[in-house]
N, C-alpha and C positions, 0 to 999 in steps of 0.2 A: 383346092387341097386334093392330093392324090388319094385314091381309095385306101391304100395301106396306111397313109398318115392319118386319115380320118378314123380308121379302125383303131389304130394305136391310141389316138386321142380319146375316142369313146371308151376304150378299155381303161385308160388311166383315169378318166373322169368317173366312170362307174366304180372302179376300184376305190377311188378316193371317197366317193359318196358312201360306199358300204363300210369302209373303215370309219368314216366320219359318223355314220349312223350308230355304229357300235360304241364309238368314243362318246357320243352324246348320251347313249344309254348308261354308260359307265359314269359320266358326269352327273346325270340325274340321280343315279343310285348313291353316289357320293354325297350329293346335296341332301338326299333323303336321310342318309345316315347322320349327317351333320345336324339336320333339323331335329331328329330324334334326340341326339346327344345334347342339343341346346336346351331341351326340356329338363335335363338333370339338374336338380338343385340340392337334393339331400337323398338319404337312403330310400325313402318311399318312392321318390321319382326315379331313382335308379332301377328299382324293381319294375316300375311301369315301363321305363325305356327298354329294359331287357326284354320284357314281354312283347313290346312292339317290334323290336328287332328280330325276335324269334319268329314272329308272323311274316316278316319281310325277308327272312333269310333265303328261302327257296328262290325268290325273285332275284335277289342279289347273286346267288349261285348260278342261275341260268345266264345272267349277263356275263359273269366271269368265264363260264364255259364257252360262250359264244366268242368272246374275245380270244381265249386261248386256242380255239379251233382255227382261227384265221392265220394265214401265213403272215410273215413279217412284211410290212409295206415297203415299197421301193423308196429310195431316198427322196425322190420327187414327191411322192405321196406323203411321206413324213414331213417334208417342208410345207406342203399345202395344209396338212393337219395342224402343224404348229402355228401357221399364220391364222388359220380359221379358229382353232380352239385353244391355242396356247394360253392366252391371257385368262380365259375362263377357267382352265385347268389350274393355273397358279392360284387364282382366287379361291377356288373350291378346296384345294389342298391346304391353303393358308387358314381358311375357316375351320376345317377339320382339325388342324394342329392346334388352333386356339381353343377349340372345345375340349380337346384331349388335355391340354395344359390346365385349363380351368377345372375340369373334373378331377384331375390328379391331385389338385390342392384340396378337394373336398374330403371330409372324413369318409373313408371307405371307397374313395374314388379309384385308387390304384387297383384294388381288388375287383371292383366293378369292371374296369377296363380289361384286366387280365381275363376275367370270366367271359367277356365277349369273344375272345379267341376260341372259346370252346363251343360256340353255338354250332348246332348241326340240325 
């Protein structure tokens, strides 16, 4: 492999791994959020879940800022990320949607979910 091709390959692999690292952090945060939401059964557990999410908010914000600070990945890196993390992302978002639907059906659930948007 010529040196320029090797350098281009290393840059693309390194770029992909840094994007993958941030995406993995985002997935972990999404799973944490879903786990906390899965504990919601009634109004008392809503209060406990809200308190727990308030504790974790800064961590979630740091991950979001890190992701926003990155430039958009190249199409090749996007394809690699989709192959590597796509199925896991789909499962994570499906789980979150299921929890949101479940909580929405609970008494006070819609208000609880709306209130989460105000966390800071």
